N, C-alpha and C positions, 0 to 999 in steps of 0.2 A: 356612690351611696355615702351619706354622712355617717359620722360616728354614732350619733343619736339613733339613727335608723338601725344601725348594726346592733347597738346595745339593746334596742327594743325588740328586735327580732330574736337575739339571743335569750333575753329574759322570757319571751313568749315561748320559745322552743323548750326552754328548761321547764316552764310551767306545764306545757303539754305533756312532757316526759313524766313529770311528777304526778300530774293528774291521772295518767294512764296506769299508774302503779296500783295494785290491789290495796283497798282500804284508804284511798286518797280522799281527803275531805276538802271540798273547794273553799269553804269558809276559812279553814285553818291555813291553807295555801295563800289565800288572799291576804289574811292578816299578817302572815309572815313576810309576804312580799312587800307589803306596805311598810312594815317595820324595817325591813332591810333597806328599801329605797330611802327611807327617811334618815336612817343611820349613815348611809353613804352620800347623802345629799343629792339623790337622783330622783326625788319624787316627781319632778317635772316629766320624767319618762313614762309616768302611768298612763296618759291618754294615748301614747303612741304604742304602748304594749297592748292596750285593749284593742287598737285598730289592727295590730298584727294578729292578735287571737281571732278577731272577728273575720279578718281576711282569710286565715287558715280554715275557720269553720265553714265559710262560703265555698272554698275551693273543695273541701272535703265532701260537702253536701252534693257537689256536682259529680263527683267520682264515686259516690257510694253505690254499691250494687242495687239495682231496682228490678224487682219482679212483679208484673202486673198480670192480673187475670180478669176475665169478663164477668164472673159471677163469685159470689161469697162461697157457694157450695163447692167450687172447683179448686179451692185453695190447696188441698192436700195433693190432688192430682197434678195440679200445676207445678208444685214443688218436686214432685216425682219426675215429671217430664223434663223439667230444667236440669235436675240432677243427672238424668240419663244423657242429656245433651252436653254435660260437662260443666254446667253452671251452677254455682252455689251462691244463694243470697239468703240473708237472715229472715226476711219476712216477705209476705205477699200483699200487694195493695190491689184493691178492686178498682178496675177502670171499665165502666160499663159501656164506653164507646167502643170497646174491642169487638162487641157482639158475641164472639165465641173465641175460645182459645186463650193463648197467653203470649206475653212479650217480655223479654229481659234485656236489661242494659248492664253489662259488666265491663269494666275497664275501657269504656268508650266504644264498645261493640255492641250493636243492637241485633238481637236474635228475635224475629217477629214470627210467631206461629198462630197468628190471629186471623179470624175470618175477615176482619176489616181490611187487613193487608191484602188477602186474597181477592176480595171484591174490588178493591182499588186497582189492583193489577189487572183484573178482568176488564174493568171499565177502560183503563188506559189502553189495553190491547184491542178492544173493540172500537175505540174512537180514533185509532191511528189511520 
């Protein structure tokens, strides 16, 4: 890994840590970063810092907890059922293809309590 990549990743990591602090302002952080890079003669790192931030955001999106329910009306019940199963997610997304029930994906583990899964298993068992 080149020094430029290492520096870019370090700047990106520092920005993410600072951005996670309470009261952090993205506009202020961006202005200060650009001022700092300009003063150090490292303004050329800016595109690779942005790439590192985008890469981290994409990776985080894939590992974010996801809880899906079949109907809008079932959101509260779905959150309760997931909590009883030991899963905690911040929000519930409606996925009408589930027919009935819910499904959660947390830390790469899928817990499927949907009618769609049950019907798919039934179909597969009948056609063997």
